[in-house]
Each structure stands twice: as C-alpha cells, then as structure tokens.
N, C-alpha and C positions, 0 to 999 in steps of 0.2 A: 899357320893358316889352316883353318878348318876345311876338311874335305867337303866338296860340293855334294848335295843330295841328288841322286839320279832323278831325272824328270818322271820316269814311270812310277818310282816310289812316292814322289811328291804328289802325283795325281791320285795314287791309291790312298794316301793319307787324307787328302782333301775329300775324296768320295766317301771315305769312312766317317769323317766328321760330319759331312752333309747328311749321311744316312742316320747318324746318331741324333742330329738336330731334328730331322724329319720324324723319327720315331718318338722323340720326346714331345714334339708338338702334337702328334697324333694321340699319344697317351693323355696329354693335357686336355685336348678337345673331347676325347672319349669320357674323361672324368667329369668334365663340365656337362656333357650330354646326359650322363647317367644321373648326375645330381638333379638336373632339370626334370628328367623322366621320373625319378623317385618322388620329387615334390609334386608332380602332376598326379601320380598314382595315389599319393596320400590325400591330396585335395579331392580326388574323385571318390575315394573311399569315404571321406567325410561327408560328401554330398549324398552318397548312398545312405549313410546312417541318418542324415537329416530327412531324407525322403521316407525312410521306414518309420521314423518317429512321427512325422507329419501324418502319414497314413493311419497309424495306430491312434493318434490323437483325434483324427477325423471320425474314425469308427466309434470311438468312445463317445464323442459328442453326438453322433447320430443315434446311438443306442439310448443315451440319456434323454435326447429330445423325443424319441419315440415313446419311451417310458413315461415321460411327462405328459404326453398327449394321450396316454392310455393305449398305445399301440405296441407292436413288437418289431424291433429292427431285424431285418433279414439281410445278411451280407450278400454280396454278389456271388454268382455261381463260380465255383472253383475252376481254375485253369490248369492246375498242376496236380498230379497224383504221384505217390511214391509206392512202388509195388515190390513186395518181397516174396520170393518163392519158398514155400515151406514143406512141399510134398514132392515125392519122386514120381516115377512114371507108371507105377503099378496101378492097374484099374483106371487108367486115364485114356480118354478117347483120342484118336489121331488128330481131331480138330483142336482139342485143347493143347496137345503137344506142339502143334504148328503155331498156335498163338503164343505159347511160351517161348518158342524160338524167335518169333518176330519181335517179342518184347525183350529179347536177349537174356532171358531167364533160363539158362541151360543147366544150371545146377542148383541144388538146394542151398539156400542162403544167398543166392544172387539177388540183387535188387537194383532197380533203375527208376529214374524219373520218367514220367509219361505226360505228354501234353494232352489234356482232355478235349476231345471233340466227339462227335456222334460215333465215328468209327471206333475210336479207342475205348469209349465207354462200353460199346457192345462187346468188344474183345475182352475187357476186364470182367464184365458180367458173366461171360462164358467161362473164363478161366479162373474165376474167384475161388472155386473149390480147391485149387492148388496154391493159392497165394493169399496174402493179407495185404490190404491196401489202405491208403489214406488219400482221399480225393479233395481234402480241403484244409486240414488243420495241422499239417507239418510245419512246425515253427521255423523261423529264420535261424535261431540258434542251432536247431537240429540239422538243417541243411548245411550250415557253415561247419559244424562239427564233423559231419559225414565227409565233406569234401576235403577238409584239412587233415583228418585222421585216416580216412580210408580211400581218399581220392587218388586215382591213377589216370593218366592220360594215354591216349593211343597215338604214339609217335612212330611212324614207319612200321606199323604193325607190332610194335613192342609196347609193353605195359610199363610206363614210366611214372614213378611217384611224383606228386605235385609239390615238390619241396622248394621250387624256385618259380618266380614269375616268368622266367625265360621259357619254361616248358609250355606255358599257356601262350605266350606271345609268339613263339616259333610256329605254332599250329593255327592259332586263331587271331594273330595280330592283324591280318588283312581285313577282318571284319570288326576291328576296333576293340577286341578283348586282349588286354595286355597284362593282366595280373589275375591272381586267384580270386581276388575280390570282384573283379569284373565278371569272372566266370560264375561266381556265386550269385551275383545280382542278375545275370542273364537267366540262370536257371530258376531262381526264386520268383522273379517277376514274369517268367515266360516271355522273354523279349523277342524281337524280330529274328535273332540268330539262335533261337533256342535249339532248333534241330541240329545245327552244326555243333553247338556247344555240347549238347547231350550225346551226340555220336562220338565226340572227342573223349568224353568221360567213359572210362572202362566200367562195366557193371561192378557195383560194389560187392565185396565178398564179406558178408556178415556172419558172425558166429551164432551158435545156438544161444538163445537168451539165458541169462543167469536164472537158474531154477527150472529151466526147460519149458516146453509148451504144455498146455493143458490137454487138448485133444485136437489134432490137426484135421481130423475128419468131420468135425462139427463146426458150425458157424459160430462166430464170436458171440452173438446174442443168445446162443443156445449153450453157452459155457465152453465153447471150443476156441479155435484160433483163426480160421480163415474168414475172409470178408472184410468189411469196412470197420475200422476201429475208431474213426474220427480223431479227436484230440488225444486219445490214449496211445496213439502210435508213437508219440514222442518219447514216452517212458520206455516203451518196448525197444525202440531203436537204440536208446542209450544202453540198455541191457545187452544188446547184440553188438554194439560198436566196440 
C-alpha cells in the first residue's frame, strides 16, 4: 500500500501547478499582444510612407502646373529647422550665449530640431553667427538617419540610445508615440506633440565634417560656414553623422 501524501504537500503541489499554468497563460497572452502591437506599428509606418509619397507627388504636380502656366511654384513656409553649433564662446555676447543655452546647444557639435515661429526665428537670426541652420530643406532621409544613428532619449535624466521602440513608448506612449518611426514622423511633420518629442530627444552630438569647415567666422554665402545652407545641409549632416 502506497503511503498517503500529506495534505500540506498536496496543496503545495496544486498551488505550484496553478502558478505554472497562470504564468504560461500570461506569456501566451503577452506574445499575442506583442504580435498585434508589432503589426499595428508596421501598418502605421506604412501609412507614414504613403503620406510622404503623396505629399511629394502633390508638390511635383503643383510645380509642373505652375511651370505650365508660366508661373513659379513656391512651397509653404517651413515649420522645422535643424541647428548645429559650430563655434565656441570666444567673442560671443551674453545674449547669444543665452540663446544657445535655450536651444540646448551647449557644446560645439551639438544640434537640435527647432519649431519655427516668430520667436524662434528671431533667436536663430541673433545666434546664427555661432551656428549653421536649415529652416526648410532637411530631407526625411536625413532626419531618419540622424535619429536612428545618433538619436538618444532622455529617460529619468539619463541618455539612452534609441535601439528599441520600448524606449520611446516608455516616455511618449501616453501621447500616442510608440515607436522610433512615430517619433520621426512627429519631428519631421512638426506634429501636435512636437515639443514633448523634441524635449525627449537628447541634443545630437555630431563630429567635425569630413574635410573640416571652411571658415566658421564667415557666412555661408561669403565662403564660410555659419548661416542658412538650405538644401546643402543634407550633405553636410551626412559628413558629420
């Protein structure tokens, strides 16, 4: 006759089996939820790509129509600027130093996105002798490359690389930004949560461009470096990235 199992041990075994079943069910549910979330993120990224393509197609059609009518197509005023600090603090006024601090450009090579409005345009005009900027022609590919290659998020005061969507979701999930692609779209389109997204992004730390600068004390149109480079900013950022 087999010995009887003590009641306490029997209850312990039953509780253990129940805990195993509960854990397995939780893992299965989490796997399903992650699959659904991943599919939703892929679908959202595809919708962004479709939106960008439609916008580009519309601009091309408008330019062709204007040319056909003998006119010139003028795109809408830019909403986004990318600013890079290229000079130190020598021979710089306190007002310019304060503006550079407000723009989070505390070191040479620091760069940030800036939403353009009357106040920020005035700030950029005052501080342009210490920085180079692009208020209109920073391409989507350049924004994406910057964020994927040099992007870091501010998480509990720490500088965390954007290697996983969870880093973005943990800080910006409450405003609907759950992935790096969501963050890129919010920045590039200057969406309603741009300020929150931009503050989450740590200022980029770019290297000196390959081949060096020409002359940081002269304006770009005078053969120097500071000021607005328009569409030529993309090549420079790639040399610094």
